[in-house]
C-alpha positions in Angstrom: 27.3 90.8 117.1 31.0 92.3 115.6 32.6 90.6 118.5 30.7 87.2 117.7 31.6 87.2 114.4 35.3 86.8 114.8 34.2 83.2 116.1 35.0 81.1 113.1 31.8 78.9 113.2 29.3 82.2 113.8 30.6 84.1 111.2 29.7 81.1 108.6 26.2 80.7 110.4 25.8 84.8 109.9 27.3 84.3 106.4 24.7 81.1 105.6 21.6 82.7 107.4 21.9 85.8 105.3 22.1 84.9 102.2 26.0 86.4 101.8 28.1 83.4 101.6 25.6 82.2 99.0 26.3 85.4 96.8 29.9 85.0 96.9 29.1 81.4 95.5 26.7 83.0 92.7 29.0 86.2 92.0 32.1 83.3 91.3 29.2 81.4 89.1 28.3 84.1 87.0 31.5 86.6 86.6 34.5 83.8 87.2 35.4 80.8 84.9 37.4 78.7 86.9 39.2 74.8 86.0 41.1 72.6 87.6 44.9 73.3 87.4 44.3 76.8 87.7 46.4 78.3 90.5 44.4 80.7 92.8 44.8 82.9 95.7 42.3 83.9 98.2 43.3 87.2 100.2 40.9 87.2 103.2 39.7 83.8 102.9 38.3 83.4 106.4 37.5 79.8 107.5 38.0 78.5 104.5 34.6 77.0 103.0 34.8 78.7 99.7 36.7 75.4 98.8 33.8 73.6 99.2 32.5 75.4 95.8 35.3 75.3 94.3 36.4 72.7 91.1 38.3 70.0 92.2 41.8 69.7 91.5 42.5 73.3 91.4 45.4 75.2 93.2 44.5 76.8 96.0 46.1 79.6 98.5 44.3 81.1 101.1 45.4 84.2 103.0 43.8 85.6 106.4 45.6 87.6 109.5 42.6 86.4 111.5 44.3 83.5 113.7 41.1 81.4 114.3 40.0 81.7 111.2 43.3 79.9 109.7 43.7 77.2 112.5 39.8 76.2 111.6 40.6 76.6 107.7 43.7 74.3 108.6 41.8 71.8 110.4 38.6 71.1 108.0 40.3 71.8 104.3 44.0 72.0 104.3 43.9 69.0 102.2 42.2 71.1 99.6 44.6 74.1 99.7 47.5 75.8 101.9 46.8 78.8 104.6 48.9 81.1 105.6 48.2 83.6 108.5 50.1 86.7 107.2 49.2 89.7 105.0 49.6 89.3 101.3 52.3 91.8 100.6 55.0 92.1 97.8 57.3 89.3 99.0 53.9 86.9 98.6 53.3 88.2 95.0 56.9 87.2 94.7 56.3 83.6 96.3 53.7 82.8 94.1 53.7 84.9 91.0 52.2 83.7 88.1 48.6 83.1 89.6 45.3 82.7 87.5 43.2 84.5 89.7 43.2 86.3 92.7 39.6 86.5 94.9 38.9 89.2 97.6 35.6 88.3 99.0 34.6 90.8 101.7 37.9 92.6 102.5 38.2 95.7 100.2 35.7 97.7 102.6 37.8 96.5 105.2 41.2 98.6 104.0 41.6 102.0 103.6 42.6 103.3 100.4 46.4 104.3 100.5 47.0 100.6 101.8 44.3 98.9 99.4 46.3 100.5 96.6 49.5 99.0 97.9 48.1 96.0 98.4 46.4 96.2 94.5 49.6 96.8 93.1 51.1 93.2 94.7 48.2 91.9 93.6 48.6 92.9 89.7 52.6 91.7 90.2 51.4 88.4 91.2 49.1 87.5 88.3 49.9 85.8 85.1 49.6 88.3 82.1 45.8 87.3 81.5 45.0 86.7 85.5 42.2 88.3 86.9 41.2 90.0 90.0 37.6 88.9 91.3 36.6 91.2 93.9 32.9 91.4 96.4 31.7 93.8 98.5 29.0 95.6 99.9 28.3 99.0 98.4 26.3 102.3 98.8 24.4 103.0 96.4 21.4 106.1 95.7 18.3 105.0 96.4 18.9 101.1 97.9 16.8 99.5 100.8 17.0 101.2 103.9 17.8 97.4 105.6 20.9 97.5 102.9 22.2 100.4 104.4 21.6 99.5 107.8 23.7 96.5 107.3 26.5 98.7 105.8 26.5 101.4 108.1 26.7 98.7 111.0 29.4 96.4 109.1 32.6 95.5 110.5 34.7 97.2 107.9 35.2 101.0 108.2 35.9 102.0 104.2 32.7 100.9 102.4 32.5 102.3 99.5 30.1 103.5 96.5 31.0 102.3 92.8 32.9 105.2 92.0 35.2 104.6 95.0 35.7 101.0 94.0 36.2 101.7 90.5 38.9 104.4 91.2 40.8 102.0 93.4 41.0 99.2 91.1 41.8 101.3 88.3 44.8 102.8 90.3 46.6 99.3 89.6 44.4 97.3 86.7 43.7 98.9 83.1 40.3 96.9 82.6 38.0 97.4 85.4 34.5 95.6 85.2 32.4 96.4 87.7 28.8 95.3 88.2 26.0 96.4 91.2 23.8 93.6 92.2 21.1 93.8 95.0 19.4 90.1 94.0 22.4 87.7 95.5 21.2 87.7 99.4 18.4 86.6 101.2 18.1 89.9 103.4 18.1 93.3 100.8 22.1 94.5 100.7 23.8 96.0 97.3 27.4 94.4 96.2 29.8 95.5 94.1 31.3 92.4 91.8 34.7 93.6 89.8 36.4 91.7 87.6 40.0 93.3 87.1 42.4 92.5 84.5 46.4 94.5 83.8 
């Protein structure tokens, strides 16, 4: 299963079938205000399908380390944004300083604590003073569905955390963190931690 998800089309089909991609769209709608002209950085952009659901006229830059995903994104959505096959790091933060929004959809749980703290500090640096970091990840919590827990246990990410774990890491770089738990966003039982963080 994990090997199959490396193929961009199969990955997107899985995301659609389970309602996980739809959950991203719902969370963005519910917790972000996006307008034409905004500068948006999408870290872990995958094959780029989120661009179909963002406002026209945004300045979009996607980052991912998967060459197949980025190649697919450039072919399908290169007319709507720029895509980079590289890590988002301090150099990228200097190049793109002044962003309004950084999105990380399903990314935090792929990054170990120490590396994530460094990445979050770089994200803080790339954001404008009133900029927002938006995150969405699977989350362990007491009393969650056995199906949700099984899906989390078998996720490709090795660092799925509970609410406190995500909150602690986000607070390492951001003074204001609003973290919400939602379990009604996908077709299959699943628990999401949605974060909106600011300097």
